[in-house]
Residue frames relative to the residue before (quaternion, step in Angstrom):
aa qw qx qy qz dx dy dz
M 1.0000 0.0000 0.0000 0.0000 0.00 0.00 0.00
N 0.2821 -0.7345 0.5946 0.1656 3.67 -1.13 0.67
G 0.1754 -0.8481 0.4997 0.0135 3.42 -0.50 1.30
R 0.3933 0.7598 -0.4657 0.2262 3.54 1.25 0.07
R 0.5509 0.6063 -0.3879 0.4224 3.59 1.13 -0.54
Y 0.7659 0.3610 -0.1613 0.5070 3.52 1.12 -0.69
G 0.6180 -0.5855 0.3185 0.4170 3.50 1.32 0.42
V 0.5764 0.5654 -0.3854 0.4467 3.70 1.21 0.21
S 0.1052 -0.8320 0.5424 0.0508 3.59 -0.54 1.06
T 0.5945 0.5560 -0.3879 0.4325 3.64 1.23 -0.08
A 0.6953 -0.5003 0.3191 0.4055 3.53 -1.31 0.30
I 0.1463 -0.7593 0.6320 0.0519 3.61 -1.05 0.85
H 0.0298 -0.7888 0.6138 0.0103 3.58 -0.80 0.83
V 0.1265 -0.8115 0.5705 -0.0012 3.62 -0.94 0.97
L 0.0719 -0.7305 0.6755 0.0700 3.57 -1.02 0.85
K 0.0108 -0.7984 0.5974 -0.0741 3.47 -0.71 1.20
F 0.2271 0.7897 -0.5354 0.1953 3.69 -0.45 1.05
N 0.3717 -0.7214 0.5371 0.2301 3.60 -1.35 0.17
G 0.6511 -0.5774 0.3307 0.3651 3.55 -1.15 0.48
S 0.5626 0.5940 -0.4272 0.3848 3.66 1.07 -0.20
Q 0.7234 0.4492 -0.2166 0.4775 3.60 1.19 -0.65
Y 0.7913 0.0776 0.0481 0.6045 3.49 1.02 -1.05
T 0.2256 -0.7039 0.6572 0.1475 3.40 -1.50 0.49
T 0.2994 -0.7275 0.5922 0.1744 3.62 -1.09 0.72
K 0.1019 -0.8192 0.5643 -0.0122 3.48 -0.71 1.21
I 0.3577 -0.6823 0.5808 0.2629 3.59 -1.05 0.64
D 0.0290 -0.7655 0.6413 0.0434 3.63 -0.90 0.89
I 0.2161 -0.7424 0.6163 0.1491 3.59 -1.35 0.51
A 0.6145 -0.5955 0.3666 0.3653 3.45 -1.11 0.73
N 0.8642 0.0194 -0.0611 0.4990 3.50 -1.02 0.97
Q 0.5542 -0.6760 0.3447 0.3421 3.51 1.22 0.78
S 0.7107 0.3998 -0.2784 0.5076 3.64 1.05 0.59
I 0.5566 -0.5916 0.4902 0.3161 3.51 -1.32 0.59
D 0.8200 -0.0117 -0.0346 0.5712 3.67 -0.73 0.97
G 0.3573 0.7502 -0.4628 0.3087 3.54 1.00 1.01
G 0.6862 -0.4133 0.2837 0.5270 3.55 1.33 0.15
R 0.4713 -0.6850 0.4855 0.2700 3.62 -1.14 -0.47
Q 0.0942 -0.7825 0.6150 0.0253 3.49 -1.17 0.65
T 0.4843 -0.6446 0.4770 0.3498 3.57 -1.15 0.36
P 0.6183 -0.5533 0.3913 0.3981 3.55 -1.10 0.60
S 0.6331 0.5369 -0.3532 0.4314 3.63 0.90 -0.72
T 0.6290 0.5276 -0.3150 0.4762 3.60 1.01 -0.84
M 0.6628 0.5077 -0.3246 0.4444 3.55 0.81 -0.87
C 0.6809 0.4814 -0.2871 0.4714 3.56 1.04 -0.87
K 0.6237 0.5533 -0.3302 0.4426 3.63 0.95 -0.81
V 0.7562 0.3737 -0.2470 0.4770 3.67 0.89 -0.61
T 0.5743 0.5520 -0.3526 0.4911 3.63 1.33 0.11
V 0.4601 -0.6783 0.5187 0.2432 3.57 -0.81 1.01
G 0.8532 0.1235 -0.1456 0.4853 3.63 -0.90 1.01
C 0.4501 0.6910 -0.4726 0.3108 3.56 1.18 0.14
V 0.1081 -0.8122 0.5710 0.0505 3.63 -0.84 0.84
A 0.8134 0.0718 -0.0193 0.5770 3.62 1.12 -0.31
A 0.0142 -0.7897 0.6134 -0.0018 3.56 -1.26 0.40
V 0.0140 -0.7667 0.6375 0.0746 3.35 -1.39 0.45
N 0.6358 -0.5460 0.3600 0.4100 3.58 -1.10 0.50
G 0.3791 -0.7750 0.4616 0.2066 3.54 -1.11 0.58
D 0.8415 -0.1540 0.1108 0.5059 3.58 -0.81 -0.96
Y 0.6702 -0.4518 0.4025 0.4297 3.63 -1.44 0.15
F 0.0769 -0.7917 0.6046 0.0431 3.41 -1.35 0.53
D 0.4248 -0.7045 0.4832 0.2997 3.67 -1.07 0.46
V 0.2281 -0.7436 0.6152 0.1284 3.53 -1.22 0.54
T 0.3749 -0.7305 0.5245 0.2254 3.46 -1.05 0.64
N 0.7044 -0.4683 0.3168 0.4291 3.59 -1.28 0.22
R 0.6396 -0.5239 0.3773 0.4173 3.53 -1.28 0.37
G 0.7683 0.3674 -0.2579 0.4564 3.51 -1.07 0.78
V 0.6570 0.4679 -0.2569 0.5324 3.42 1.41 -0.41
P 0.5055 -0.6508 0.4492 0.3452 3.69 -0.85 0.85
D 0.3400 -0.7767 0.5074 0.1539 3.56 -0.81 1.06
P 0.1921 -0.8008 0.5484 0.1455 3.67 -0.34 1.15
G 0.3972 -0.7097 0.5225 0.2560 3.66 1.04 -0.24
D 0.1267 0.8448 -0.5120 0.0902 3.51 0.79 0.98
E 0.4747 -0.7111 0.4688 0.2220 3.51 -0.79 1.17
V 0.3711 -0.7397 0.5092 0.2364 3.66 -0.88 0.74
G 0.7787 0.3213 -0.1646 0.5132 3.63 0.80 -1.06
G 0.6714 -0.4870 0.4050 0.3847 3.40 -1.46 -0.07
I 0.1423 -0.7824 0.6050 0.0392 3.52 -1.21 0.71
I 0.0543 0.7328 -0.6774 0.0360 3.60 -0.72 1.15
Q 0.0127 0.7871 -0.6150 0.0449 3.52 -0.79 1.13
N 0.8430 0.0156 -0.0397 0.5362 3.56 -0.83 1.06
C 0.6852 -0.5130 0.2557 0.4494 3.57 1.05 0.90
V 0.6187 0.5206 -0.3442 0.4772 3.62 1.34 0.30
I 0.3811 -0.7005 0.5541 0.2389 3.44 -0.94 0.98
L 0.1082 -0.8087 0.5744 0.0652 3.60 -0.60 1.01
H 0.8095 0.0250 0.0486 0.5846 3.60 1.03 -0.62
T 0.2013 -0.7535 0.6140 0.1213 3.57 -1.00 0.84
P 0.6277 -0.5969 0.3285 0.3766 3.60 -1.01 0.78
E 0.4556 -0.6471 0.5293 0.3058 3.43 -1.21 0.68
I 0.7780 0.0774 0.0100 0.6234 3.68 0.99 -0.89
A 0.7080 -0.4010 0.3456 0.4675 3.53 -1.34 0.07
H 0.0793 0.8172 -0.5443 0.1723 3.42 -0.64 1.20
Q 0.3992 -0.7248 0.5014 0.2529 3.62 -0.87 0.84
Q 0.1654 -0.8085 0.5567 0.0952 3.65 -1.02 0.59
A 0.2686 -0.7187 0.6175 0.1735 3.50 -1.36 0.47
N 0.2557 -0.7427 0.6074 0.1183 3.53 -0.86 1.12
L 0.3059 -0.7882 0.5077 0.1656 3.64 -0.20 1.28
D 0.6553 0.5133 -0.3296 0.4456 3.67 1.03 -0.71
A 0.7528 0.3593 -0.1993 0.5143 3.61 0.77 -1.01
Q 0.3055 -0.7747 0.4983 0.2411 3.58 1.14 -0.18
S 0.4844 0.6287 -0.4069 0.4523 3.44 1.00 1.28
V 0.3300 -0.7203 0.5857 0.1710 3.42 -1.39 0.23
S 0.0454 -0.8291 0.5566 0.0280 3.57 -1.13 0.54
E 0.5531 -0.6320 0.3938 0.3734 3.67 -1.03 0.36
G 0.8204 0.0274 -0.0192 0.5708 3.48 1.18 -0.16
L 0.5761 -0.5620 0.4721 0.3599 3.56 -1.36 0.10
N 0.1831 -0.7720 0.5976 0.1159 3.63 -0.55 1.11
W 0.3315 0.7208 -0.5690 0.2163 3.50 -0.67 1.17
S 0.0414 -0.7721 0.6324 0.0473 3.48 -1.40 0.24
S 0.0088 0.7881 -0.6154 0.0030 3.55 -1.13 0.59
T 0.0165 -0.8112 0.5820 -0.0537 3.57 -0.72 1.00
V 0.2396 -0.7330 0.6196 0.1466 3.55 -1.18 0.70
D 0.3007 -0.7406 0.5770 0.1677 3.65 -0.92 0.98
V 0.0132 0.7986 -0.5983 0.0639 3.55 -0.48 1.19
N 0.8093 -0.2444 0.1194 0.5207 3.52 -0.22 1.46
G 0.7534 -0.4070 0.2123 0.4709 3.52 0.86 1.06
V 0.6292 0.4566 -0.3800 0.5013 3.69 1.22 0.13
S 0.3042 -0.7560 0.5585 0.1550 3.53 -0.79 1.07
V 0.0898 -0.7989 0.5944 0.0197 3.57 -0.60 1.25
P 0.3207 -0.7819 0.5122 0.1530 3.51 -0.48 1.17
I 0.3270 -0.7259 0.5660 0.2139 3.63 -0.97 0.84
T 0.4278 -0.7436 0.4759 0.1935 3.53 -0.83 1.14
A 0.7965 -0.0704 0.1178 0.5888 3.57 0.89 -0.97
I 0.2513 -0.7531 0.5892 0.1499 3.55 -1.26 0.49
N 0.8537 -0.0666 -0.0229 0.5160 3.49 -0.72 1.18
L 0.4231 0.6862 -0.4985 0.3188 3.59 0.78 0.89
E 0.4416 -0.7021 0.5159 0.2144 3.46 -1.00 1.06
L 0.1288 0.7799 -0.5997 0.1246 3.63 -0.63 1.09
P 0.5487 -0.2010 -0.8115 -0.0007 1.48 -2.11 1.35
M 0.2103 -0.7769 0.5914 0.0496 3.56 -1.26 0.51
S 0.0364 -0.7867 0.6162 0.0138 3.59 -0.84 0.98
N 0.0195 -0.7548 0.6553 -0.0202 3.52 -1.16 0.85
V 0.6551 -0.5317 0.3330 0.4209 3.50 -1.17 0.27
K 0.7272 0.4168 -0.2227 0.4978 3.56 1.25 -0.47
F 0.8266 0.0942 -0.0509 0.5526 3.62 1.14 -0.43
H 0.1429 -0.7555 0.6197 0.1576 3.51 -1.25 0.15
L 0.1416 -0.7970 0.5865 0.0271 3.52 -0.84 1.10
P 0.2900 -0.7844 0.5290 0.1439 3.63 -0.49 1.16
L 0.5451 -0.5260 0.5002 0.4194 3.53 -1.33 0.05
A 0.3415 0.7579 -0.4936 0.2555 3.53 -0.38 1.08
G 0.7137 0.4384 -0.3048 0.4533 3.53 -1.19 0.46
T 0.5511 -0.5663 0.4992 0.3555 3.55 -1.51 -0.08
L 0.0557 -0.8553 0.5148 -0.0176 3.67 -0.20 1.22
L 0.2060 -0.7965 0.5608 0.0926 3.50 -0.78 0.99
Y 0.0557 -0.8446 0.5321 0.0202 3.55 -1.01 0.86
T 0.1756 -0.8078 0.5581 0.0722 3.62 -0.70 0.87
P 0.7467 -0.4506 0.2525 0.4190 3.59 -1.33 0.42
P 0.6141 0.5512 -0.3919 0.4067 3.70 0.95 -0.69
Y 0.5696 0.5933 -0.3921 0.4121 3.73 1.04 -0.36
A 0.2662 -0.8464 0.4455 0.1191 3.58 -0.32 1.26
L 0.6736 0.5003 -0.2944 0.4574 3.58 1.19 -0.37
Q 0.5922 -0.5363 0.4332 0.4171 3.50 -1.27 0.01
I 0.5214 -0.6250 0.4897 0.3125 3.46 -1.17 0.74
P 0.5174 -0.7007 0.4131 0.2658 3.56 -0.83 0.96
S 0.0950 -0.8048 0.5848 0.0344 3.59 -0.97 0.81
A 0.0768 0.7742 -0.6239 0.0738 3.52 -1.20 0.67
S 0.6520 -0.4946 0.3997 0.4129 3.47 -1.28 0.22
G 0.7762 0.2958 -0.2350 0.5047 3.53 -0.92 0.93
R 0.7067 0.4173 -0.2731 0.5018 3.55 1.27 0.10
V 0.0988 -0.7594 0.6379 0.0815 3.62 -1.17 0.54
T 0.2627 -0.7092 0.6355 0.1555 3.49 -1.32 0.70
Y 0.1861 -0.7673 0.6116 0.0494 3.50 -0.80 1.24
E 0.1895 -0.8063 0.5550 0.0767 3.49 -0.71 1.19
F 0.1079 -0.8156 0.5679 0.0229 3.56 -0.66 1.18
A 0.2968 -0.6971 0.6084 0.2362 3.53 -1.20 0.56
Q 0.4693 -0.6679 0.5043 0.2817 3.59 -1.10 0.78
V 0.4000 -0.7154 0.5172 0.2466 3.51 -0.77 1.06
D 0.7672 0.1627 -0.0944 0.6132 3.57 1.05 -0.71
T 0.1967 -0.8357 0.5092 0.0607 3.56 -0.29 1.31
S 0.5694 0.6257 -0.4037 0.3484 3.51 1.23 -0.05
V 0.7196 0.3269 -0.1849 0.5841 3.58 1.41 -0.25
S 0.4904 -0.6710 0.4768 0.2861 3.53 -0.96 0.92
P 0.5444 -0.6588 0.4051 0.3248 3.65 -0.70 0.76
T 0.7191 0.4252 -0.1916 0.5151 3.49 1.23 -0.68
T 0.3322 0.7323 -0.5121 0.3019 3.61 1.24 0.47
I 0.4621 -0.7135 0.4402 0.2891 3.56 -0.66 1.19
N 0.8644 0.1606 -0.1508 0.4520 3.56 -1.35 0.73
T 0.5880 0.5421 -0.3737 0.4698 3.53 1.09 0.96
T 0.2321 -0.7367 0.6061 0.1898 3.53 -1.27 0.22
T 0.0429 -0.8386 0.5429 -0.0165 3.50 -0.85 0.95
G 0.3745 -0.7431 0.4881 0.2632 3.65 -0.90 0.64
L 0.1246 -0.7747 0.6181 0.0471 3.54 -1.06 0.83
E 0.2198 -0.7725 0.5875 0.0989 3.66 -1.02 0.97
L 0.3872 -0.7141 0.5268 0.2502 3.64 -0.67 1.05
V 0.0963 -0.8279 0.5523 0.0180 3.51 -0.90 1.04
A 0.7953 -0.0757 0.0491 0.5995 3.44 1.25 -0.55
E 0.0636 -0.7713 0.6150 0.1509 3.65 -1.24 -0.10
T 0.0171 -0.8286 0.5568 -0.0554 3.47 -1.00 0.77
T 0.3466 -0.7233 0.5424 0.2501 3.55 -1.13 0.53
R 0.5158 0.6119 -0.4555 0.3900 3.69 1.16 0.14
A 0.5551 -0.5673 0.5035 0.3414 3.46 -1.51 0.27
V 0.0265 0.8105 -0.5793 0.0826 3.68 -0.24 1.15
K 0.3929 -0.6272 0.6171 0.2672 3.53 -1.58 0.19
V 0.5170 -0.6264 0.4855 0.3234 3.58 -1.26 0.68
I 0.3347 -0.7129 0.5934 0.1661 3.43 -1.00 1.02
T 0.6242 -0.5472 0.4275 0.3581 3.50 -1.28 0.86
G 0.8026 0.2829 -0.1930 0.4884 3.57 -0.88 0.93
Q 0.6978 0.4180 -0.2597 0.5205 3.50 1.38 0.16
V 0.2192 -0.7171 0.6463 0.1417 3.56 -1.28 0.25
D 0.1377 -0.7925 0.5930 0.0359 3.61 -0.76 0.99
I 0.0692 -0.7952 0.6009 0.0424 3.49 -1.07 0.86
S 0.2824 -0.7575 0.5779 0.1116 3.54 -0.77 1.19
A 0.1552 0.8047 -0.5582 0.1297 3.70 -0.56 1.00
Y 0.6250 -0.4993 0.4350 0.4134 3.50 -1.40 0.23
T 0.6273 -0.5914 0.3638 0.3527 3.50 -1.15 0.68
R 0.7144 0.4382 -0.2284 0.4953 3.56 1.18 -0.65
S 0.3783 0.7271 -0.4898 0.2972 3.63 1.07 0.33
A 0.6425 -0.5161 0.3655 0.4329 3.56 -1.23 0.24
L 0.5127 0.6416 -0.4173 0.3890 3.63 1.10 -0.37
A 0.6108 0.5998 -0.3465 0.3836 3.60 1.08 -0.61
T 0.6174 0.5679 -0.3318 0.4315 3.56 1.29 -0.24
L 0.5349 0.6480 -0.3671 0.3991 3.43 1.42 -0.31
Q 0.2459 -0.7150 0.6373 0.1488 3.64 -1.38 0.68
T 0.5974 -0.5279 0.4283 0.4255 3.54 -1.14 0.39
G 0.7432 0.3271 -0.3346 0.4782 3.52 -1.00 1.06
D 0.4897 0.6433 -0.4279 0.4040 3.61 1.20 -0.31
I 0.2199 -0.7661 0.5960 0.0973 3.45 -1.18 0.86
V 0.1174 -0.7827 0.6108 0.0229 3.60 -0.93 0.97
N 0.2797 -0.7286 0.5804 0.2323 3.55 -1.12 0.37
M 0.1891 -0.7719 0.6023 0.0750 3.57 -1.05 0.96
A 0.1067 -0.7948 0.5942 0.0612 3.69 -0.71 0.90
T 0.0627 -0.7898 0.6095 0.0302 3.54 -0.92 0.89
T 0.0317 -0.7942 0.6068 -0.0078 3.66 -0.93 0.90
S 0.1132 0.7592 -0.6386 0.0548 3.38 -1.37 0.50
T 0.2283 -0.7485 0.5969 0.1768 3.51 -1.26 0.51
A 0.4285 0.7653 -0.3895 0.2810 3.51 1.34 0.16
G 0.5545 -0.6046 0.3919 0.4165 3.54 1.30 -0.10
C 0.6523 -0.5556 0.3786 0.3500 3.66 -1.27 0.24
D 0.7749 0.1827 -0.0803 0.5998 3.56 1.31 -0.57
S 0.1887 0.7834 -0.5669 0.1711 3.56 -0.34 1.21
I 0.0050 -0.7817 0.6234 -0.0207 3.54 -1.12 0.85
G 0.4842 -0.7114 0.4406 0.2558 3.53 -1.11 0.86
G 0.0537 0.7652 -0.6409 0.0279 3.49 -1.43 0.17
H 0.0532 -0.7923 0.6068 0.0356 3.56 -1.33 -0.04
P 0.6359 -0.3196 -0.7024 -0.0107 1.46 -1.67 1.98
I 0.5869 -0.5044 0.4358 0.4596 3.57 -1.28 -0.16
L 0.3198 -0.7787 0.5261 0.1205 3.46 -0.92 1.05
L 0.7686 0.0332 0.0718 0.6348 3.54 0.85 -1.03
D 0.0190 -0.7688 0.6392 0.0027 3.64 -1.18 0.77
H 0.8098 -0.2018 0.0794 0.5451 3.57 -0.19 1.31
G 0.7701 -0.3800 0.1625 0.4860 3.58 0.80 0.98
S 0.5870 0.5575 -0.3660 0.4590 3.65 1.32 -0.20
V 0.3301 -0.7071 0.5780 0.2388 3.62 -0.90 0.91
E 0.3341 -0.7839 0.5000 0.1543 3.54 -0.70 1.17
P 0.4463 -0.6903 0.4744 0.3152 3.70 -0.77 0.80
I 0.3243 -0.7327 0.5729 0.1725 3.51 -1.15 0.75
S 0.4643 -0.7000 0.4610 0.2860 3.50 -0.82 0.90
P 0.5475 -0.6105 0.4441 0.3610 3.71 -0.92 0.58
A 0.5857 0.5925 -0.3371 0.4385 3.49 1.25 -0.55
D 0.6235 0.5033 -0.3293 0.4995 3.53 1.16 -0.38
T 0.0508 -0.8602 0.5071 0.0167 3.58 0.64 1.11
T 0.6585 0.5044 -0.3698 0.4186 3.69 0.98 -0.55
M 0.5675 0.5781 -0.3935 0.4346 3.65 1.28 -0.32
A 0.6707 0.5108 -0.3057 0.4425 3.66 1.16 -0.40
K 0.6677 0.4152 -0.2663 0.5576 3.56 1.46 -0.25
P 0.5753 -0.5808 0.4475 0.3626 3.47 -1.30 0.32
Y 0.0822 0.7622 -0.6360 0.0881 3.66 -0.92 0.88
A 0.5717 -0.5058 0.5051 0.4028 3.42 -1.40 0.17
R 0.0936 -0.8335 0.5445 -0.0011 3.58 -0.92 0.88
T 0.0929 -0.7377 0.6619 0.0951 3.51 -1.32 0.43
V 0.0403 -0.8210 0.5668 -0.0558 3.59 -0.64 1.10
I 0.1904 -0.7268 0.6491 0.1189 3.59 -1.30 0.64
G 0.1721 0.8104 -0.5515 0.0978 3.60 -0.87 0.78
W 0.2673 -0.7544 0.5713 0.1817 3.53 -1.23 0.07
T 0.3910 -0.6942 0.5368 0.2774 3.62 -1.12 0.46
A 0.6881 -0.5031 0.3279 0.4074 3.50 -1.22 0.06
S 0.6646 0.4734 -0.2916 0.4991 3.50 1.38 -0.46
G 0.6829 -0.5509 0.3097 0.3664 3.56 1.23 0.07
E 0.5223 0.6312 -0.4301 0.3792 3.45 1.30 0.01
M 0.3599 -0.7128 0.5496 0.2457 3.53 -1.15 0.70
V 0.1298 -0.7645 0.6280 0.0663 3.47 -1.23 0.76
L 0.0411 -0.7337 0.6773 0.0356 3.50 -0.99 0.91
M 0.0100 -0.8240 0.5628 -0.0646 3.61 -0.72 1.09
T 0.0997 -0.7729 0.6256 0.0376 3.51 -0.96 0.87
V 0.1050 -0.7586 0.6415 0.0429 3.58 -1.14 0.79
A 0.3637 -0.7498 0.5157 0.1988 3.56 -0.59 1.25
G 0.2601 0.7794 -0.5520 0.1423 3.56 -1.27 0.43
K 0.3794 -0.6851 0.5640 0.2620 3.49 -1.30 0.00
D 0.6652 -0.5788 0.3282 0.3389 3.57 -1.02 0.87
G 0.8599 -0.0457 -0.0654 0.5042 3.47 -0.64 1.36
K 0.6781 0.4921 -0.2836 0.4665 3.65 1.16 0.21
S 0.8030 -0.0963 0.0445 0.5865 3.57 1.06 -0.71
G 0.4594 0.6449 -0.4992 0.3519 3.51 -1.20 0.46
A 0.6089 -0.5318 0.4291 0.4029 3.65 -0.98 -0.70
T 0.3456 -0.6724 0.6101 0.2372 3.53 -1.25 0.58
A 0.7031 -0.4449 0.3195 0.4535 3.66 -1.15 -0.04
R 0.6518 0.5230 -0.3003 0.4599 3.45 1.01 -0.90
Q 0.6746 0.4946 -0.2875 0.4666 3.57 1.03 -0.88
L 0.5987 0.5747 -0.3199 0.4571 3.49 1.15 -0.65
V 0.6331 0.5007 -0.3121 0.5011 3.61 1.07 -0.91
N 0.7092 0.4718 -0.3103 0.4221 3.50 0.78 -0.81
L 0.5872 0.5581 -0.3319 0.4832 3.58 1.13 -0.56
L 0.6807 0.4596 -0.2809 0.4965 3.63 0.91 -1.06
Q 0.6627 0.4969 -0.3562 0.4324 3.69 0.75 -0.74
S 0.6203 0.5434 -0.3271 0.4613 3.61 1.17 -0.62
L 0.6971 0.4018 -0.2731 0.5273 3.51 1.34 -0.33
N 0.5284 -0.6625 0.3760 0.3748 3.63 1.33 0.36
V 0.3676 0.7257 -0.4944 0.3063 3.55 1.25 0.51
V 0.1884 -0.8201 0.5360 0.0676 3.65 -0.88 1.04
T 0.7479 0.1909 -0.1089 0.6264 3.52 1.25 -0.53
A 0.1041 0.8223 -0.5457 0.1235 3.54 -0.89 1.01
L 0.0813 -0.7772 0.6216 0.0536 3.61 -1.11 0.66
D 0.4258 -0.6605 0.5707 0.2383 3.55 -1.02 1.03
L 0.1884 -0.7450 0.6274 0.1258 3.68 -0.91 0.91
D 0.7147 -0.3734 0.2976 0.5111 3.63 -1.16 -0.30
G 0.1604 -0.7977 0.5808 0.0267 3.53 -1.04 0.93
G 0.5958 0.5798 -0.4220 0.3615 3.58 -1.13 -0.74
E 0.8452 -0.1310 0.1156 0.5050 3.60 -0.87 -0.81
S 0.6182 0.5667 -0.3505 0.4169 3.55 1.19 -0.26
T 0.5228 0.6692 -0.4026 0.3418 3.57 1.26 -0.54
T 0.2121 0.7407 -0.6105 0.1836 3.47 -0.75 1.18
L 0.0655 -0.7258 0.6825 0.0555 3.51 -1.22 0.71
Y 0.0947 -0.7552 0.6476 0.0364 3.62 -1.02 1.03
A 0.2007 0.7800 -0.5737 0.1486 3.55 -0.91 0.98
K 0.8256 0.1799 -0.0960 0.5261 3.60 -1.04 0.52
G 0.6422 -0.5261 0.3136 0.4610 3.68 1.19 0.55
H 0.7047 0.4343 -0.2948 0.4774 3.66 1.08 0.26
V 0.3731 -0.7067 0.5621 0.2130 3.55 -1.14 0.63
F 0.0928 -0.7933 0.6016 0.0074 3.45 -0.79 1.20
D 0.8678 0.1816 -0.1068 0.4501 3.62 -1.23 0.36
S 0.2706 0.7538 -0.5309 0.2769 3.43 1.04 0.98
S 0.1495 -0.8668 0.4756 0.0121 3.56 -0.23 1.38
S 0.5436 0.6306 -0.3826 0.4005 3.54 1.35 0.01
H 0.7487 -0.4012 0.2193 0.4800 3.59 0.30 1.24
G 0.7306 -0.4227 0.2385 0.4803 3.55 1.01 0.90
N 0.6889 0.4356 -0.2707 0.5123 3.66 1.11 -0.24
E 0.5400 -0.6150 0.4835 0.3103 3.49 -1.19 0.55
R 0.2869 -0.7945 0.5030 0.1827 3.67 -0.49 0.95
P 0.4345 -0.6658 0.5394 0.2774 3.64 -0.89 0.86
V 0.0709 -0.8113 0.5802 -0.0083 3.62 -0.83 0.97
S 0.6080 -0.5979 0.4086 0.3256 3.56 -1.32 0.19
T 0.8023 0.0605 -0.0190 0.5935 3.53 1.13 -0.66
A 0.0542 -0.7697 0.6320 0.0726 3.53 -1.27 0.40
L 0.3411 -0.6745 0.6107 0.2361 3.36 -1.54 0.20
L 0.1512 -0.8329 0.5305 0.0445 3.47 -0.63 1.19
V 0.2572 -0.7494 0.5827 0.1807 3.55 -0.92 0.73
V 0.0322 -0.8385 0.5431 -0.0313 3.51 -0.42 1.25
Q 0.4232 -0.7068 0.5013 0.2648 3.59 -0.81 1.00
N 0.4874 -0.6770 0.4912 0.2509 3.48 -1.07 1.08
P 0.5332 -0.5995 0.4780 0.3575 3.68 -0.97 0.63
L 0.4843 -0.6522 0.4876 0.3198 3.50 -1.09 0.74
R 0.4160 -0.7195 0.4996 0.2443 3.40 -0.99 1.04
R 0.4539 -0.6907 0.4994 0.2597 3.53 -1.03 0.90
P 0.4844 -0.6582 0.4733 0.3287 3.65 -0.87 0.65
L 0.5401 -0.6382 0.4415 0.3256 3.50 -1.09 0.90
A 0.5468 -0.6156 0.4789 0.3044 3.59 -1.12 0.82
């Protein structure tokens, strides 16, 4: 796509398709939360039927010399299972409903002898520090096997290890209730074992009343759809141009961009704009103009800058990380739907 009409001189690539031919899937690096990083092309190459990919949501990086887990910022719901809840206020795209929202709507509670214990976060790495925020180790935190790191431990906290009563369904499947049997508790930093769910809580929480062998019920609900990924900011919402906060200074400058959106007729659009931080690429206003020229009515900005990458037809396009494809935490994969067999 040529963007000179809109003041964009760098390369623009667009994937536009409908659900009858292709499905868009959310993928996570190394198939685990905080399990490192992978390039979008690598994620696509190891996925059956994948024909294209772009980078996904923003992610945190650790200090130099420290192993980088690639911690996701926004929420992730994949195949109706909550894999990660947002670190901070973060916008979301519901791939099923072709909609965007200001946050991830979810809740999870554990019934402990008639006392409802709310879960604060799912598979969230804590404590966590960033240049813009600091998240202490606090709350009642739930961890499932996809979490690759050790569960945090500290004085005054206990990790309760539960076995899933029904292992055929993930315990964080949205709009379901599942049984959990307490098998152990520890104050050490441990990893979640397959078939288990671990809850990190304060020593004086209601969970402390449980005995080994006790069974509790955990209920998880969400209206965010079965496939949801984070981003920032919302650009268009059902035809309405969304205002950009003055605090989003990078949106007023040209940057490399990756965007997900939908047209009024239901076609999905994945667009990348090449560029260099603060020097070339597209501003928020230019992005909106480009999207509207493609008849896009709803759109969310994904991670950009050096993360911006589009992989298609066996080639990497718009890689803005010094000419190399940047490993990222999540990606959106375009997967060809299986051919339908003719009716007998």
